[in-house]
mmCIF file of the N, C-alpha and C atoms, coordinates in Angstrom:
data_MODEL
# 
_entry.id   MODEL 
# 
loop_
_atom_site.group_PDB 
_atom_site.id 
_atom_site.type_symbol 
_atom_site.label_atom_id 
_atom_site.label_alt_id 
_atom_site.label_comp_id 
_atom_site.label_asym_id 
_atom_site.label_entity_id 
_atom_site.label_seq_id 
_atom_site.pdbx_PDB_ins_code 
_atom_site.Cartn_x 
_atom_site.Cartn_y 
_atom_site.Cartn_z 
_atom_site.occupancy 
_atom_site.B_iso_or_equiv 
_atom_site.pdbx_formal_charge 
_atom_site.auth_seq_id 
_atom_site.auth_comp_id 
_atom_site.auth_asym_id 
_atom_site.auth_atom_id 
_atom_site.pdbx_PDB_model_num 
ATOM 1   N N  . MET A 1 1  ? 0.852   -1.155  -0.039  1.00 0.00 ? 1  MET A N  1 
ATOM 2   C CA . MET A 1 1  ? -0.057  -0.023  -0.035  1.00 0.00 ? 1  MET A CA 1 
ATOM 3   C C  . MET A 1 1  ? 0.742   1.239   0.033   1.00 0.00 ? 1  MET A C  1 
ATOM 4   N N  . GLN A 1 2  ? 0.586   2.277   -0.685  1.00 0.00 ? 2  GLN A N  1 
ATOM 5   C CA . GLN A 1 2  ? 1.159   3.404   -0.838  1.00 0.00 ? 2  GLN A CA 1 
ATOM 6   C C  . GLN A 1 2  ? 0.167   4.614   -0.380  1.00 0.00 ? 2  GLN A C  1 
ATOM 7   N N  . ALA A 1 3  ? 0.614   5.361   0.687   1.00 0.00 ? 3  ALA A N  1 
ATOM 8   C CA . ALA A 1 3  ? -0.254  6.623   0.830   1.00 0.00 ? 3  ALA A CA 1 
ATOM 9   C C  . ALA A 1 3  ? 0.231   7.633   -0.075  1.00 0.00 ? 3  ALA A C  1 
ATOM 10  N N  . LEU A 1 4  ? -0.817  8.296   -0.794  1.00 0.00 ? 4  LEU A N  1 
ATOM 11  C CA . LEU A 1 4  ? -0.388  9.556   -1.619  1.00 0.00 ? 4  LEU A CA 1 
ATOM 12  C C  . LEU A 1 4  ? -1.456  10.697  -1.206  1.00 0.00 ? 4  LEU A C  1 
ATOM 13  N N  . LYS A 1 5  ? -0.855  11.762  -1.504  1.00 0.00 ? 5  LYS A N  1 
ATOM 14  C CA . LYS A 1 5  ? -1.505  13.059  -0.999  1.00 0.00 ? 5  LYS A CA 1 
ATOM 15  C C  . LYS A 1 5  ? -2.041  13.646  -2.282  1.00 0.00 ? 5  LYS A C  1 
ATOM 16  N N  . ALA A 1 6  ? -3.139  14.086  -2.425  1.00 0.00 ? 6  ALA A N  1 
ATOM 17  C CA . ALA A 1 6  ? -3.801  14.855  -3.454  1.00 0.00 ? 6  ALA A CA 1 
ATOM 18  C C  . ALA A 1 6  ? -4.769  16.017  -3.010  1.00 0.00 ? 6  ALA A C  1 
ATOM 19  N N  . ARG A 1 7  ? -4.999  16.860  -3.942  1.00 0.00 ? 7  ARG A N  1 
ATOM 20  C CA . ARG A 1 7  ? -5.899  18.017  -3.901  1.00 0.00 ? 7  ARG A CA 1 
ATOM 21  C C  . ARG A 1 7  ? -6.908  17.850  -4.900  1.00 0.00 ? 7  ARG A C  1 
ATOM 22  N N  . VAL A 1 8  ? -8.115  18.549  -4.464  1.00 0.00 ? 8  VAL A N  1 
ATOM 23  C CA . VAL A 1 8  ? -9.254  18.673  -5.516  1.00 0.00 ? 8  VAL A CA 1 
ATOM 24  C C  . VAL A 1 8  ? -8.987  19.912  -6.305  1.00 0.00 ? 8  VAL A C  1 
ATOM 25  N N  . GLU A 1 9  ? -9.062  19.695  -7.663  1.00 0.00 ? 9  GLU A N  1 
ATOM 26  C CA . GLU A 1 9  ? -8.897  20.993  -8.535  1.00 0.00 ? 9  GLU A CA 1 
ATOM 27  C C  . GLU A 1 9  ? -9.921  20.851  -9.669  1.00 0.00 ? 9  GLU A C  1 
ATOM 28  N N  . ASN A 1 10 ? -10.841 21.736  -9.748  1.00 0.00 ? 10 ASN A N  1 
ATOM 29  C CA . ASN A 1 10 ? -11.988 21.683  -10.686 1.00 0.00 ? 10 ASN A CA 1 
ATOM 30  C C  . ASN A 1 10 ? -12.697 20.632  -10.643 1.00 0.00 ? 10 ASN A C  1 
ATOM 31  N N  . GLY A 1 11 ? -12.852 19.910  -9.384  1.00 0.00 ? 11 GLY A N  1 
ATOM 32  C CA . GLY A 1 11 ? -13.638 18.674  -9.213  1.00 0.00 ? 11 GLY A CA 1 
ATOM 33  C C  . GLY A 1 11 ? -12.887 17.319  -9.427  1.00 0.00 ? 11 GLY A C  1 
ATOM 34  N N  . ARG A 1 12 ? -11.726 17.488  -9.798  1.00 0.00 ? 12 ARG A N  1 
ATOM 35  C CA . ARG A 1 12 ? -10.646 16.398  -10.004 1.00 0.00 ? 12 ARG A CA 1 
ATOM 36  C C  . ARG A 1 12 ? -9.719  16.246  -9.051  1.00 0.00 ? 12 ARG A C  1 
ATOM 37  N N  . LEU A 1 13 ? -9.153  14.952  -8.661  1.00 0.00 ? 13 LEU A N  1 
ATOM 38  C CA . LEU A 1 13 ? -8.151  14.680  -7.917  1.00 0.00 ? 13 LEU A CA 1 
ATOM 39  C C  . LEU A 1 13 ? -6.704  14.911  -8.578  1.00 0.00 ? 13 LEU A C  1 
ATOM 40  N N  . ARG A 1 14 ? -5.834  15.925  -8.053  1.00 0.00 ? 14 ARG A N  1 
ATOM 41  C CA . ARG A 1 14 ? -4.545  16.006  -8.562  1.00 0.00 ? 14 ARG A CA 1 
ATOM 42  C C  . ARG A 1 14 ? -3.469  15.577  -7.710  1.00 0.00 ? 14 ARG A C  1 
ATOM 43  N N  . LEU A 1 15 ? -2.594  14.766  -7.834  1.00 0.00 ? 15 LEU A N  1 
ATOM 44  C CA . LEU A 1 15 ? -1.647  14.328  -6.899  1.00 0.00 ? 15 LEU A CA 1 
ATOM 45  C C  . LEU A 1 15 ? -0.598  15.528  -6.703  1.00 0.00 ? 15 LEU A C  1 
ATOM 46  N N  . ASP A 1 16 ? 0.012   15.437  -5.618  1.00 0.00 ? 16 ASP A N  1 
ATOM 47  C CA . ASP A 1 16 ? 0.850   16.463  -5.061  1.00 0.00 ? 16 ASP A CA 1 
ATOM 48  C C  . ASP A 1 16 ? 2.336   15.988  -5.686  1.00 0.00 ? 16 ASP A C  1 
ATOM 49  N N  . GLU A 1 17 ? 2.554   14.646  -5.938  1.00 0.00 ? 17 GLU A N  1 
ATOM 50  C CA . GLU A 1 17 ? 3.781   14.189  -6.319  1.00 0.00 ? 17 GLU A CA 1 
ATOM 51  C C  . GLU A 1 17 ? 3.478   12.948  -7.423  1.00 0.00 ? 17 GLU A C  1 
ATOM 52  N N  . PRO A 1 18 ? 4.667   12.808  -8.107  1.00 0.00 ? 18 PRO A N  1 
ATOM 53  C CA . PRO A 1 18 ? 4.596   11.832  -9.221  1.00 0.00 ? 18 PRO A CA 1 
ATOM 54  C C  . PRO A 1 18 ? 4.379   10.441  -8.609  1.00 0.00 ? 18 PRO A C  1 
ATOM 55  N N  . THR A 1 19 ? 3.834   9.579   -9.321  1.00 0.00 ? 19 THR A N  1 
ATOM 56  C CA . THR A 1 19 ? 3.818   8.218   -8.792  1.00 0.00 ? 19 THR A CA 1 
ATOM 57  C C  . THR A 1 19 ? 3.973   7.235   -9.901  1.00 0.00 ? 19 THR A C  1 
ATOM 58  N N  . ASP A 1 20 ? 4.515   6.054   -9.481  1.00 0.00 ? 20 ASP A N  1 
ATOM 59  C CA . ASP A 1 20 ? 4.912   5.138   -10.593 1.00 0.00 ? 20 ASP A CA 1 
ATOM 60  C C  . ASP A 1 20 ? 3.943   3.887   -10.696 1.00 0.00 ? 20 ASP A C  1 
ATOM 61  N N  . LEU A 1 21 ? 2.488   4.467   -10.296 1.00 0.00 ? 21 LEU A N  1 
ATOM 62  C CA . LEU A 1 21 ? 1.487   3.396   -10.720 1.00 0.00 ? 21 LEU A CA 1 
ATOM 63  C C  . LEU A 1 21 ? 1.210   3.332   -12.163 1.00 0.00 ? 21 LEU A C  1 
ATOM 64  N N  . PRO A 1 22 ? 0.860   2.258   -12.662 1.00 0.00 ? 22 PRO A N  1 
ATOM 65  C CA . PRO A 1 22 ? 0.594   2.077   -14.004 1.00 0.00 ? 22 PRO A CA 1 
ATOM 66  C C  . PRO A 1 22 ? -0.732  2.868   -14.597 1.00 0.00 ? 22 PRO A C  1 
ATOM 67  N N  . ASP A 1 23 ? -0.762  3.345   -15.764 1.00 0.00 ? 23 ASP A N  1 
ATOM 68  C CA . ASP A 1 23 ? -1.937  4.037   -16.352 1.00 0.00 ? 23 ASP A CA 1 
ATOM 69  C C  . ASP A 1 23 ? -3.064  2.842   -16.193 1.00 0.00 ? 23 ASP A C  1 
ATOM 70  N N  . GLY A 1 24 ? -4.183  3.543   -15.795 1.00 0.00 ? 24 GLY A N  1 
ATOM 71  C CA . GLY A 1 24 ? -5.433  2.562   -15.741 1.00 0.00 ? 24 GLY A CA 1 
ATOM 72  C C  . GLY A 1 24 ? -5.609  1.806   -14.395 1.00 0.00 ? 24 GLY A C  1 
ATOM 73  N N  . LYS A 1 25 ? -4.464  2.078   -13.428 1.00 0.00 ? 25 LYS A N  1 
ATOM 74  C CA . LYS A 1 25 ? -4.708  1.386   -12.295 1.00 0.00 ? 25 LYS A CA 1 
ATOM 75  C C  . LYS A 1 25 ? -5.823  1.929   -11.326 1.00 0.00 ? 25 LYS A C  1 
ATOM 76  N N  . GLU A 1 26 ? -6.689  1.197   -11.028 1.00 0.00 ? 26 GLU A N  1 
ATOM 77  C CA . GLU A 1 26 ? -7.700  1.800   -9.863  1.00 0.00 ? 26 GLU A CA 1 
ATOM 78  C C  . GLU A 1 26 ? -7.236  1.837   -8.542  1.00 0.00 ? 26 GLU A C  1 
ATOM 79  N N  . VAL A 1 27 ? -7.523  2.708   -7.944  1.00 0.00 ? 27 VAL A N  1 
ATOM 80  C CA . VAL A 1 27 ? -7.187  3.061   -6.586  1.00 0.00 ? 27 VAL A CA 1 
ATOM 81  C C  . VAL A 1 27 ? -8.357  3.519   -5.682  1.00 0.00 ? 27 VAL A C  1 
ATOM 82  N N  . ALA A 1 28 ? -8.201  3.203   -4.432  1.00 0.00 ? 28 ALA A N  1 
ATOM 83  C CA . ALA A 1 28 ? -9.379  3.422   -3.585  1.00 0.00 ? 28 ALA A CA 1 
ATOM 84  C C  . ALA A 1 28 ? -9.001  4.853   -2.928  1.00 0.00 ? 28 ALA A C  1 
ATOM 85  N N  . VAL A 1 29 ? -10.010 5.742   -2.649  1.00 0.00 ? 29 VAL A N  1 
ATOM 86  C CA . VAL A 1 29 ? -9.674  7.149   -2.209  1.00 0.00 ? 29 VAL A CA 1 
ATOM 87  C C  . VAL A 1 29 ? -10.420 7.092   -0.991  1.00 0.00 ? 29 VAL A C  1 
ATOM 88  N N  . VAL A 1 30 ? -9.845  7.607   0.088   1.00 0.00 ? 30 VAL A N  1 
ATOM 89  C CA . VAL A 1 30 ? -10.558 7.750   1.398   1.00 0.00 ? 30 VAL A CA 1 
ATOM 90  C C  . VAL A 1 30 ? -10.399 9.364   1.741   1.00 0.00 ? 30 VAL A C  1 
ATOM 91  N N  . VAL A 1 31 ? -11.469 9.931   1.999   1.00 0.00 ? 31 VAL A N  1 
ATOM 92  C CA . VAL A 1 31 ? -11.409 11.519  2.275   1.00 0.00 ? 31 VAL A CA 1 
ATOM 93  C C  . VAL A 1 31 ? -11.261 11.569  3.735   1.00 0.00 ? 31 VAL A C  1 
ATOM 94  N N  . VAL A 1 32 ? -10.250 12.313  4.189   1.00 0.00 ? 32 VAL A N  1 
ATOM 95  C CA . VAL A 1 32 ? -9.860  12.622  5.526   1.00 0.00 ? 32 VAL A CA 1 
ATOM 96  C C  . VAL A 1 32 ? -10.222 13.996  5.999   1.00 0.00 ? 32 VAL A C  1 
ATOM 97  N N  . GLU A 1 33 ? -11.459 14.168  6.786   1.00 0.00 ? 33 GLU A N  1 
ATOM 98  C CA . GLU A 1 33 ? -11.960 15.387  7.072   1.00 0.00 ? 33 GLU A CA 1 
ATOM 99  C C  . GLU A 1 33 ? -10.970 15.957  8.059   1.00 0.00 ? 33 GLU A C  1 
ATOM 100 N N  . ASP A 1 34 ? -10.800 15.494  9.306   1.00 0.00 ? 34 ASP A N  1 
ATOM 101 C CA . ASP A 1 34 ? -9.907  15.920  10.270  1.00 0.00 ? 34 ASP A CA 1 
ATOM 102 C C  . ASP A 1 34 ? -9.495  14.660  11.161  1.00 0.00 ? 34 ASP A C  1 
ATOM 103 N N  . ASP A 1 35 ? -8.287  14.379  11.085  1.00 0.00 ? 35 ASP A N  1 
ATOM 104 C CA . ASP A 1 35 ? -7.733  13.013  11.821  1.00 0.00 ? 35 ASP A CA 1 
ATOM 105 C C  . ASP A 1 35 ? -7.316  13.593  13.173  1.00 0.00 ? 35 ASP A C  1 
ATOM 106 N N  . GLY A 1 36 ? -7.235  14.856  13.332  1.00 0.00 ? 36 GLY A N  1 
ATOM 107 C CA . GLY A 1 36 ? -6.885  15.146  14.723  1.00 0.00 ? 36 GLY A CA 1 
ATOM 108 C C  . GLY A 1 36 ? -5.277  15.211  14.970  1.00 0.00 ? 36 GLY A C  1 
ATOM 109 N N  . LEU A 1 37 ? -4.507  14.646  13.858  1.00 0.00 ? 37 LEU A N  1 
ATOM 110 C CA . LEU A 1 37 ? -3.091  14.766  14.021  1.00 0.00 ? 37 LEU A CA 1 
ATOM 111 C C  . LEU A 1 37 ? -2.328  16.030  13.643  1.00 0.00 ? 37 LEU A C  1 
ATOM 112 N N  . SER A 1 38 ? -1.388  16.360  14.237  1.00 0.00 ? 38 SER A N  1 
ATOM 113 C CA . SER A 1 38 ? -0.498  17.702  13.720  1.00 0.00 ? 38 SER A CA 1 
ATOM 114 C C  . SER A 1 38 ? 0.240   17.020  12.543  1.00 0.00 ? 38 SER A C  1 
ATOM 115 N N  . ASP A 1 39 ? 0.702   17.978  11.676  1.00 0.00 ? 39 ASP A N  1 
ATOM 116 C CA . ASP A 1 39 ? 1.679   17.795  10.561  1.00 0.00 ? 39 ASP A CA 1 
ATOM 117 C C  . ASP A 1 39 ? 2.599   16.776  10.915  1.00 0.00 ? 39 ASP A C  1 
ATOM 118 N N  . SER A 1 40 ? 3.365   17.158  12.111  1.00 0.00 ? 40 SER A N  1 
ATOM 119 C CA . SER A 1 40 ? 4.550   16.273  12.393  1.00 0.00 ? 40 SER A CA 1 
ATOM 120 C C  . SER A 1 40 ? 4.053   14.920  13.040  1.00 0.00 ? 40 SER A C  1 
ATOM 121 N N  . ASP A 1 41 ? 2.872   14.698  13.677  1.00 0.00 ? 41 ASP A N  1 
ATOM 122 C CA . ASP A 1 41 ? 2.307   13.366  14.077  1.00 0.00 ? 41 ASP A CA 1 
ATOM 123 C C  . ASP A 1 41 ? 1.954   12.594  12.816  1.00 0.00 ? 41 ASP A C  1 
ATOM 124 N N  . ARG A 1 42 ? 1.332   13.204  11.756  1.00 0.00 ? 42 ARG A N  1 
ATOM 125 C CA . ARG A 1 42 ? 0.942   12.560  10.701  1.00 0.00 ? 42 ARG A CA 1 
ATOM 126 C C  . ARG A 1 42 ? 2.127   12.184  9.817   1.00 0.00 ? 42 ARG A C  1 
ATOM 127 N N  . ALA A 1 43 ? 3.194   12.831  9.914   1.00 0.00 ? 43 ALA A N  1 
ATOM 128 C CA . ALA A 1 43 ? 4.367   12.489  9.089   1.00 0.00 ? 43 ALA A CA 1 
ATOM 129 C C  . ALA A 1 43 ? 5.016   11.239  9.772   1.00 0.00 ? 43 ALA A C  1 
ATOM 130 N N  . GLN A 1 44 ? 4.970   11.265  11.149  1.00 0.00 ? 44 GLN A N  1 
ATOM 131 C CA . GLN A 1 44 ? 5.565   10.110  11.696  1.00 0.00 ? 44 GLN A CA 1 
ATOM 132 C C  . GLN A 1 44 ? 4.782   8.913   11.641  1.00 0.00 ? 44 GLN A C  1 
ATOM 133 N N  . LEU A 1 45 ? 3.399   9.040   11.611  1.00 0.00 ? 45 LEU A N  1 
ATOM 134 C CA . LEU A 1 45 ? 2.551   7.964   11.419  1.00 0.00 ? 45 LEU A CA 1 
ATOM 135 C C  . LEU A 1 45 ? 2.781   7.321   9.888   1.00 0.00 ? 45 LEU A C  1 
ATOM 136 N N  . LEU A 1 46 ? 2.851   8.147   8.787   1.00 0.00 ? 46 LEU A N  1 
ATOM 137 C CA . LEU A 1 46 ? 3.010   7.769   7.588   1.00 0.00 ? 46 LEU A CA 1 
ATOM 138 C C  . LEU A 1 46 ? 4.473   7.036   7.454   1.00 0.00 ? 46 LEU A C  1 
ATOM 139 N N  . LYS A 1 47 ? 5.266   7.563   8.113   1.00 0.00 ? 47 LYS A N  1 
ATOM 140 C CA . LYS A 1 47 ? 6.867   6.950   8.061   1.00 0.00 ? 47 LYS A CA 1 
ATOM 141 C C  . LYS A 1 47 ? 6.504   5.464   8.593   1.00 0.00 ? 47 LYS A C  1 
ATOM 142 N N  . MET A 1 48 ? 5.974   5.377   9.774   1.00 0.00 ? 48 MET A N  1 
ATOM 143 C CA . MET A 1 48 ? 5.799   4.098   10.530  1.00 0.00 ? 48 MET A CA 1 
ATOM 144 C C  . MET A 1 48 ? 5.060   2.977   9.633   1.00 0.00 ? 48 MET A C  1 
ATOM 145 N N  . ILE A 1 49 ? 3.980   3.744   8.925   1.00 0.00 ? 49 ILE A N  1 
ATOM 146 C CA . ILE A 1 49 ? 3.236   2.799   7.946   1.00 0.00 ? 49 ILE A CA 1 
ATOM 147 C C  . ILE A 1 49 ? 4.272   2.328   6.833   1.00 0.00 ? 49 ILE A C  1 
ATOM 148 N N  . ASP A 1 50 ? 4.908   3.180   6.361   1.00 0.00 ? 50 ASP A N  1 
ATOM 149 C CA . ASP A 1 50 ? 5.974   2.810   5.134   1.00 0.00 ? 50 ASP A CA 1 
ATOM 150 C C  . ASP A 1 50 ? 6.924   1.672   5.883   1.00 0.00 ? 50 ASP A C  1 
ATOM 151 N N  . GLU A 1 51 ? 7.434   1.807   6.882   1.00 0.00 ? 51 GLU A N  1 
ATOM 152 C CA . GLU A 1 51 ? 8.306   0.852   7.586   1.00 0.00 ? 51 GLU A CA 1 
ATOM 153 C C  . GLU A 1 51 ? 7.632   -0.479  7.902   1.00 0.00 ? 51 GLU A C  1 
ATOM 154 N N  . SER A 1 52 ? 6.426   -0.351  8.016   1.00 0.00 ? 52 SER A N  1 
ATOM 155 C CA . SER A 1 52 ? 5.844   -1.730  8.270   1.00 0.00 ? 52 SER A CA 1 
ATOM 156 C C  . SER A 1 52 ? 5.467   -2.436  6.952   1.00 0.00 ? 52 SER A C  1 
ATOM 157 N N  . PHE A 1 53 ? 5.268   -1.663  5.970   1.00 0.00 ? 53 PHE A N  1 
ATOM 158 C CA . PHE A 1 53 ? 5.158   -2.287  4.625   1.00 0.00 ? 53 PHE A CA 1 
ATOM 159 C C  . PHE A 1 53 ? 6.570   -2.811  4.312   1.00 0.00 ? 53 PHE A C  1 
ATOM 160 N N  . ALA A 1 54 ? 7.812   -2.109  4.579   1.00 0.00 ? 54 ALA A N  1 
ATOM 161 C CA . ALA A 1 54 ? 8.941   -2.686  4.275   1.00 0.00 ? 54 ALA A CA 1 
ATOM 162 C C  . ALA A 1 54 ? 9.481   -3.995  5.085   1.00 0.00 ? 54 ALA A C  1 
ATOM 163 N N  . ASP A 1 55 ? 8.775   -3.976  6.376   1.00 0.00 ? 55 ASP A N  1 
ATOM 164 C CA . ASP A 1 55 ? 9.033   -5.202  7.091   1.00 0.00 ? 55 ASP A CA 1 
ATOM 165 C C  . ASP A 1 55 ? 8.302   -6.268  6.588   1.00 0.00 ? 55 ASP A C  1 
ATOM 166 N N  . ASP A 1 56 ? 7.071   -6.097  6.143   1.00 0.00 ? 56 ASP A N  1 
ATOM 167 C CA . ASP A 1 56 ? 6.135   -7.234  5.384   1.00 0.00 ? 56 ASP A CA 1 
ATOM 168 C C  . ASP A 1 56 ? 6.898   -7.677  4.225   1.00 0.00 ? 56 ASP A C  1 
ATOM 169 N N  . ALA A 1 57 ? 7.346   -6.766  3.334   1.00 0.00 ? 57 ALA A N  1 
ATOM 170 C CA . ALA A 1 57 ? 7.914   -7.306  2.146   1.00 0.00 ? 57 ALA A CA 1 
ATOM 171 C C  . ALA A 1 57 ? 9.344   -7.995  2.413   1.00 0.00 ? 57 ALA A C  1 
ATOM 172 N N  . ALA A 1 58 ? 10.109  -7.703  3.414   1.00 0.00 ? 58 ALA A N  1 
ATOM 173 C CA . ALA A 1 58 ? 11.182  -8.595  3.905   1.00 0.00 ? 58 ALA A CA 1 
ATOM 174 C C  . ALA A 1 58 ? 10.875  -9.763  4.704   1.00 0.00 ? 58 ALA A C  1 
ATOM 175 N N  . GLY A 1 59 ? 9.602   -9.980  4.945   1.00 0.00 ? 59 GLY A N  1 
ATOM 176 C CA . GLY A 1 59 ? 9.101   -11.157 5.796   1.00 0.00 ? 59 GLY A CA 1 
ATOM 177 C C  . GLY A 1 59 ? 9.353   -10.871 7.142   1.00 0.00 ? 59 GLY A C  1 
ATOM 178 N N  . ASP A 1 60 ? 9.553   -9.913  7.550   1.00 0.00 ? 60 ASP A N  1 
ATOM 179 C CA . ASP A 1 60 ? 9.869   -9.644  9.052   1.00 0.00 ? 60 ASP A CA 1 
ATOM 180 C C  . ASP A 1 60 ? 8.713   -9.158  9.883   1.00 0.00 ? 60 ASP A C  1 
ATOM 181 N N  . VAL A 1 61 ? 7.656   -10.131 9.832   1.00 0.00 ? 61 VAL A N  1 
ATOM 182 C CA . VAL A 1 61 ? 6.423   -10.031 10.571  1.00 0.00 ? 61 VAL A CA 1 
ATOM 183 C C  . VAL A 1 61 ? 5.920   -11.113 11.141  1.00 0.00 ? 61 VAL A C  1 
ATOM 184 N N  . GLU A 1 62 ? 4.967   -11.013 11.944  1.00 0.00 ? 62 GLU A N  1 
ATOM 185 C CA . GLU A 1 62 ? 4.266   -12.162 12.641  1.00 0.00 ? 62 GLU A CA 1 
ATOM 186 C C  . GLU A 1 62 ? 2.944   -12.285 12.277  1.00 0.00 ? 62 GLU A C  1 
ATOM 187 N N  . SER A 1 63 ? 2.316   -13.206 12.272  1.00 0.00 ? 63 SER A N  1 
ATOM 188 C CA . SER A 1 63 ? 0.933   -13.353 11.783  1.00 0.00 ? 63 SER A CA 1 
ATOM 189 C C  . SER A 1 63 ? 0.003   -12.804 13.047  1.00 0.00 ? 63 SER A C  1 
ATOM 190 N N  . PHE A 1 64 ? -1.066  -12.103 12.714  1.00 0.00 ? 64 PHE A N  1 
ATOM 191 C CA . PHE A 1 64 ? -2.069  -11.540 13.702  1.00 0.00 ? 64 PHE A CA 1 
ATOM 192 C C  . PHE A 1 64 ? -2.506  -12.623 14.694  1.00 0.00 ? 64 PHE A C  1 
ATOM 193 N N  . SER A 1 65 ? -2.879  -13.877 14.069  1.00 0.00 ? 65 SER A N  1 
ATOM 194 C CA . SER A 1 65 ? -3.365  -14.987 14.938  1.00 0.00 ? 65 SER A CA 1 
ATOM 195 C C  . SER A 1 65 ? -2.243  -15.343 15.953  1.00 0.00 ? 65 SER A C  1 
ATOM 196 N N  . LYS A 1 66 ? -0.953  -15.430 15.756  1.00 0.00 ? 66 LYS A N  1 
ATOM 197 C CA . LYS A 1 66 ? 0.006   -15.782 16.712  1.00 0.00 ? 66 LYS A CA 1 
ATOM 198 C C  . LYS A 1 66 ? 0.136   -14.629 17.724  1.00 0.00 ? 66 LYS A C  1 
ATOM 199 N N  . VAL A 1 67 ? 0.098   -13.235 17.255  1.00 0.00 ? 67 VAL A N  1 
ATOM 200 C CA . VAL A 1 67 ? 0.161   -12.161 18.281  1.00 0.00 ? 67 VAL A CA 1 
ATOM 201 C C  . VAL A 1 67 ? -1.004  -12.167 19.191  1.00 0.00 ? 67 VAL A C  1 
ATOM 202 N N  . ILE A 1 68 ? -2.095  -12.535 18.657  1.00 0.00 ? 68 ILE A N  1 
ATOM 203 C CA . ILE A 1 68 ? -3.533  -12.604 19.548  1.00 0.00 ? 68 ILE A CA 1 
ATOM 204 C C  . ILE A 1 68 ? -3.001  -13.927 20.572  1.00 0.00 ? 68 ILE A C  1 
ATOM 205 N N  . ALA A 1 69 ? -2.816  -14.913 19.985  1.00 0.00 ? 69 ALA A N  1 
ATOM 206 C CA . ALA A 1 69 ? -2.668  -16.192 20.876  1.00 0.00 ? 69 ALA A CA 1 
ATOM 207 C C  . ALA A 1 69 ? -1.553  -16.016 21.918  1.00 0.00 ? 69 ALA A C  1 
ATOM 208 N N  . ASP A 1 70 ? -0.537  -15.192 21.697  1.00 0.00 ? 70 ASP A N  1 
ATOM 209 C CA . ASP A 1 70 ? 0.471   -14.816 22.735  1.00 0.00 ? 70 ASP A CA 1 
ATOM 210 C C  . ASP A 1 70 ? 0.076   -13.967 23.571  1.00 0.00 ? 70 ASP A C  1 
ATOM 211 N N  . LEU A 1 71 ? -0.786  -12.844 23.262  1.00 0.00 ? 71 LEU A N  1 
ATOM 212 C CA . LEU A 1 71 ? -1.347  -12.020 24.327  1.00 0.00 ? 71 LEU A CA 1 
ATOM 213 C C  . LEU A 1 71 ? -2.170  -12.915 25.161  1.00 0.00 ? 71 LEU A C  1 
ATOM 214 N N  . ARG A 1 72 ? -3.133  -13.582 24.606  1.00 0.00 ? 72 ARG A N  1 
ATOM 215 C CA . ARG A 1 72 ? -4.104  -14.429 25.540  1.00 0.00 ? 72 ARG A CA 1 
ATOM 216 C C  . ARG A 1 72 ? -3.358  -15.359 26.317  1.00 0.00 ? 72 ARG A C  1 
ATOM 217 N N  . ALA A 1 73 ? -2.257  -15.952 26.017  1.00 0.00 ? 73 ALA A N  1 
ATOM 218 C CA . ALA A 1 73 ? -1.537  -16.808 26.953  1.00 0.00 ? 73 ALA A CA 1 
ATOM 219 C C  . ALA A 1 73 ? -1.021  -16.124 27.995  1.00 0.00 ? 73 ALA A C  1 
ATOM 220 N N  . GLN A 1 74 ? -0.884  -14.806 27.952  1.00 0.00 ? 74 GLN A N  1 
ATOM 221 C CA . GLN A 1 74 ? -0.251  -13.977 29.020  1.00 0.00 ? 74 GLN A CA 1 
ATOM 222 C C  . GLN A 1 74 ? -1.387  -13.534 30.126  1.00 0.00 ? 74 GLN A C  1 
ATOM 223 N N  . LEU A 1 75 ? -2.565  -13.862 29.766  1.00 0.00 ? 75 LEU A N  1 
ATOM 224 C CA . LEU A 1 75 ? -3.753  -13.447 30.719  1.00 0.00 ? 75 LEU A CA 1 
ATOM 225 C C  . LEU A 1 75 ? -3.932  -14.433 31.936  1.00 0.00 ? 75 LEU A C  1 
# 
């Protein structure tokens, strides 16, 4: 997943930066009204999300089921 920032211009979305997505690629758009984050908090969150995708691509992750099972075992 890749987070992209866009603005509405004349009723159309315009990306603020170039992308390497192929022509014709369909994307999902989520409108964020106010997430309550400061610019620095949002930048940190997006950095952490990018890092987690890199971890996943490198296979450096645990399954959600295992994490839940480990937490339940601690109760």
